[in-house]
C-alpha positions in Angstrom: 15.0 -17.7 -1.2 12.2 -19.7 -1.9 8.8 -18.8 -4.1 6.9 -17.7 -0.8 9.8 -15.7 0.0 10.0 -13.5 -3.3 6.1 -13.1 -3.2 6.5 -12.0 0.3 8.9 -9.5 -1.0 6.8 -8.5 -3.7 3.1 -8.0 -2.3 5.1 -5.8 0.8 6.7 -3.8 -1.3 3.6 -3.4 -3.3 1.5 -2.4 -0.6 3.8 0.6 0.2 2.5 1.5 -3.3 -1.0 0.9 -2.8 -0.9 3.1 0.5 0.6 6.0 -2.0 -1.9 5.3 -4.7 -5.1 5.5 -1.7 -3.5 8.8 -0.8 -3.3 10.3 -4.0 -7.1 8.9 -5.1 -8.3 10.6 -1.4 -7.0 14.2 -2.3 -9.4 14.2 -5.4 -12.0 13.1 -2.7 -11.3 15.5 -0.8 -10.8 18.3 -3.4 -14.9 17.7 -3.8 -15.8 18.0 -0.2 -13.5 21.3 -0.2 -15.8 22.4 -3.0 -19.0 21.3 -1.1 -17.6 23.4 1.9 -17.5 26.5 -0.3 -20.9 26.0 -1.9 -22.5 25.8 1.6 -20.9 28.1 3.1 -21.6 30.5 -0.1 -25.4 29.2 0.5 -25.4 30.4 4.4 -23.9 33.9 3.7 -27.3 34.4 1.6 -28.7 34.4 5.3 -29.5 37.1 7.8 -26.9 36.7 11.2 -29.7 35.7 12.8 -31.9 34.1 10.3 -35.1 32.2 12.6 -36.2 28.7 12.1 -39.1 29.7 9.3 -36.1 29.6 6.8 -35.0 26.5 8.0 -36.1 24.2 5.8 -35.4 26.3 2.6 -31.4 26.4 3.5 -31.6 22.4 4.4 -33.0 22.1 1.1 -30.7 23.9 -0.7 -27.9 22.3 1.7 -29.1 18.7 1.1 -29.2 19.3 -2.8 -25.7 20.1 -2.8 -24.4 17.5 -0.5 -26.2 14.9 -2.3 -24.2 16.3 -5.8 -21.0 15.9 -4.5 -21.4 12.4 -2.6 -22.7 11.0 -5.6 -19.9 12.8 -7.3 -17.7 11.0 -4.9 -18.9 7.9 -5.4 -18.4 7.9 -9.0 -14.8 9.0 -8.7 -14.4 6.1 -6.1 -16.4 3.4 -7.9 -14.8 4.1 -11.7 -10.8 3.9 -9.7 -11.9 0.8 -7.7 -13.2 -0.7 -11.2 -9.7 0.3 -13.5 -7.5 -0.4 -10.7 -9.0 -4.1 -10.2 -7.6 -4.9 -13.4 -4.1 -3.4 -12.9 -4.0 -5.7 -9.3 -4.5 -8.6 -11.1 -2.0 -8.1 -14.0 0.0 -7.2 -11.0 -0.5 -10.8 -9.3 -0.4 -12.6 -12.6 3.5 -11.1 -13.2 4.3 -11.6 -9.9 3.1 -15.5 -9.8 4.6 -16.0 -13.2 8.1 -15.4 -12.0 7.9 -18.5 -9.8 6.1 -20.5 -11.4 7.1 -23.2 -14.3 3.4 -22.5 -15.7 1.6 -19.0 -16.8 -1.6 -18.4 -14.9 -4.4 -16.7 -16.4 -6.3 -13.9 -15.9 -9.9 -14.2 -14.7 -12.4 -12.8 -17.3 -13.1 -9.3 -17.1 -16.9 -9.3 -16.8 -16.4 -12.2 -13.7 -13.6 -9.5 -12.1 -16.1 -6.5 -12.2 -18.4 -8.5 -11.1 -16.5 -9.7 -7.9 -15.8 -6.5 -7.2 -18.9 -4.1 -7.2 -20.6 -7.7 -5.1 -18.0 -9.1 -2.6 -18.8 -8.0 1.0 -16.4 -6.7 3.1 -16.2 -7.7 6.5 -14.7 -4.4 8.4 -17.0 -3.9 11.5 -19.7 -2.6 11.5 -19.3 -2.2 7.5 -19.5 -6.1 7.6 -21.6 -7.9 4.5 -21.7 -4.7 2.5 -20.4 -4.1 -0.9 -17.9 -1.1 -2.2 -20.8 0.4 -4.1 -23.2 0.2 -0.8 -20.0 1.6 1.8 -20.2 4.6 -0.4 -23.7 5.2 -0.7 -23.6 4.6 3.3 -20.8 7.5 3.8 -22.9 9.9 1.8 -26.0 9.4 3.3 -24.8 9.4 6.9 -22.3 12.6 5.7 -25.4 14.5 4.3 -27.3 13.6 7.6 -24.7 15.0 9.5 -24.2 18.2 8.1 -27.8 19.2 7.9 -27.7 18.2 11.5 -25.5 20.5 12.1 -27.5 23.1 10.7 -30.3 22.0 12.5 -29.0 22.1 15.6 -27.3 25.4 15.3 -30.3 27.2 14.4 -32.3 25.8 17.1 -29.7 26.5 19.9 -30.1 30.3 18.6 -26.3 30.0 17.1 -25.5 33.2 14.1 -24.9 32.3 11.0 -21.5 33.2 10.7 -21.2 30.6 13.9 -22.9 27.7 12.4 -21.1 28.3 9.3 -17.9 28.2 11.2 -18.8 24.8 12.6 -19.8 23.2 9.6 -16.4 24.3 8.0 -14.6 22.9 10.7 -16.6 19.3 10.5 -15.9 18.9 7.1 -12.4 20.4 7.0 -11.2 17.8 9.6 -13.7 15.0 10.6 -15.0 13.9 7.2 -11.3 14.9 5.1 -10.3 11.9 7.6 -13.0 9.4 7.1 -13.1 9.8 3.6 -9.4 9.5 3.7 -9.8 6.4 5.6 -12.9 4.8 3.1 -10.9 5.3 0.0 -7.2 3.4 1.5 -10.0 1.0 2.9 -11.9 0.7 -0.5 -8.4 0.4 -2.3 -7.3 -2.8 -0.1 -10.6 -3.9 -0.8 -9.9 -3.5 -4.7 -6.3 -5.1 -4.5 -7.9 -8.0 -2.2 -10.8 -9.2 -4.4 -8.6 -8.8 -7.5 -6.2 -11.4 -5.8 -8.4 -13.6 -4.7 -10.0 -14.1 -8.2 -6.8 -14.9 -9.8 -6.7 -17.6 -6.9 -10.0 -19.1 -7.8 -9.2 -18.9 -11.5 -5.7 -20.5 -10.8 -7.0 -23.5 -8.0 -5.2 -26.3 -9.7 -1.8 -24.0 -9.4 -2.8 -22.6 -5.6 -4.8 -24.0 -3.1 -3.9 -21.9 0.0 -2.6 -18.2 0.7 -0.7 -16.7 3.3 -2.3 -13.6 5.3 0.5 -10.9 5.6 0.1 -7.9 7.7 2.2 -4.7 8.5 5.3 -4.9 11.3 5.0 -1.8 13.1 2.7 -0.4 16.4 -0.3 0.6 14.4 -1.6 -3.1 13.0 -4.5 -3.8 14.9 -4.4 -7.4 17.0 -6.9 -9.2 14.6 -3.8 -8.4 11.7 -1.3 -9.3 14.0 -3.2 -12.7 14.8 -3.4 -13.4 11.0 0.0 -12.6 10.4 1.7 -15.7 9.1 -1.2 -17.8 8.7 -2.4 -20.0 5.9 -5.9 -20.1 4.3 -7.9 -22.7 2.1 -8.4 -20.5 -1.4 -12.4 -19.9 -0.8 -12.3 -20.2 3.1 -10.5 -18.0 5.0 -10.6 -14.6 5.8 -9.5 -11.7 3.1 -8.4 -8.0 4.0 -9.4 -5.9 4.5 -10.0 -6.9 7.9 -11.1 -3.2 9.4 -11.5 0.3 8.2 -7.4 1.5 7.2 -6.6 -2.0 7.0 -2.8 -2.4 5.6 -2.8 -6.1 5.2 -2.3 -8.2 2.1 -2.6 -11.7 0.9 0.5 -13.9 -1.0 -0.7 -17.1 -2.8 0.9 -20.4 -2.0 2.3 -21.9 -5.8 1.9 -25.7 -5.5 5.2 -27.6 -5.2 4.7 -29.4 -8.6 4.5 -25.8 -10.2 7.0 -24.1 -8.1 10.5 -22.9 -9.6 12.2 -22.9 -6.5 13.5 -19.3 -6.6 17.0 -18.7 -4.7 17.2 -15.1 -3.5 17.4 -13.7 -0.2 13.7 -12.3 0.9 13.3 -9.6 3.5 9.9 -8.0 4.9 10.0 -3.8 6.2 9.3 -3.3 9.9 9.1 0.2 12.2 10.0 -0.7 15.8 11.4 0.4 18.7 15.3 0.8 16.6 13.4 2.8 14.0 12.9 1.3 10.4 14.8 -2.4 9.6 14.1 -5.0 7.1 13.9 -8.3 8.9 13.4 -12.1 7.1 10.6 -12.5 5.6 10.1 -15.5 7.4 9.3 -13.5 10.7 5.8 -13.6 12.4 4.4 -10.3 13.6 4.6 -12.4 16.8 8.0 -13.2 16.4 9.0 -9.6 15.9 7.4 -8.1 18.6 9.2 -10.1 20.8 12.0 -8.5 19.8 11.1 -5.2 20.4 11.1 -3.4 23.7 9.1 -3.4 26.8 7.9 0.1 25.8 7.2 -0.6 22.2 5.0 -3.4 23.2 3.4 -1.9 26.0 2.2 0.7 23.4 1.1 -1.7 20.9 -0.7 -4.0 23.1 -1.8 -2.0 26.4 -0.1 -2.9 29.7 -2.1 -6.0 30.4 -1.7 -7.7 26.9 1.4 -6.5 27.3 1.9 -8.5 30.3 0.6 -11.6 29.1 2.5 -11.6 26.1 5.9 -11.1 27.4 5.3 -13.4 29.6 5.4 -16.2 26.8 2.6 -17.7 28.5 0.0 -16.2 25.8 0.7 -15.5 22.4 -1.0 -13.0 19.6 -2.9 -15.5 18.4 -5.1 -15.8 21.4 -5.9 -12.1 21.9 -8.8 -13.0 19.4 -11.7 -15.9 18.7 -11.9 -17.6 15.2 -14.1 -14.6 13.5 -11.0 -12.0 14.4 -13.3 -10.6 17.1 -11.4 -8.9 20.3 -11.6 -10.6 23.4 -11.8 -8.2 26.8 -9.5 -8.5 29.3 -12.5 -10.4 31.6 -13.0 -12.7 28.6 -9.2 -13.5 28.2 -8.8 -14.2 32.1 -11.7 -16.3 31.8 -10.5 -18.6 29.7 -6.9 -18.6 31.1 -7.1 -18.2 34.8 -3.7 -19.8 35.5 -1.8 -17.8 33.3 -3.6 -15.1 35.1 -3.0 -16.2 38.6 1.2 -16.5 37.6 1.4 -13.3 36.7 -0.5 -12.1 39.7 2.3 -10.4 42.0 
């Protein structure tokens, strides 16, 4: 296997670790949400069953105070973990690269790494351009406002106190739990990505490009499908996460003069229509999807895009623009009229 194949194998295995690590840290954040839920329930239990609007402000003030404390604790937990995790990610990347190179890769300075984690903007939809600390603050503010709104709406609609408590309990148990879990996993991947990018920049004389690596399964988004297997210049191309819950990663391309040229067989995991399989590390998402059943492709792409893809006339990369924005079917039709005409019954 070539150096690139070894790095692919190591990176895809490491992504499994990142997902498990993210799940573990998410559980700690969920514990804090559960404590908040119980505290709010206890506070609401102090009010009469049909407490009126004149009592609303006192309740909102107390609940707001409880919520801000909890959201602050969640931010501290995730942010401190992120800084510690960043150091371990650079060490992993250095170890991975030192296995395949004739020279030793340098670690970025701790201060530079911390600054990068705290100030590098993410590019994930509505959160594009905001940093990890800003994302955590934004999450706390929005969830706090949502909790207060649930209580206000309940009072104005004439709901009983137990009814308001039940609705709010369900919101925190389900939706907020799911959202904080996604947020944590996204931030973990962002920290990993920032850490690797710092390694790439620190060692630009040894590395000048990196490859985007996406997950081969039916849950991968269009933007990650399109970027899988593409090479970008350091400091010029996109870096994961591309969206909430993004599981993509990157691997560096070691310059030929520093490449040991390993001879080991490489694979990457996939979950397709035939279940879990190891496929060649040279397989891109588009190439892999061509080997899947029609039903699987339909589910992954949607019926119309599946028809376009299976026809062989419109590859995965044509479904998104250069920034990763997904084209609508009408936009695809306008840009590829002949392809659509050929598919018309």
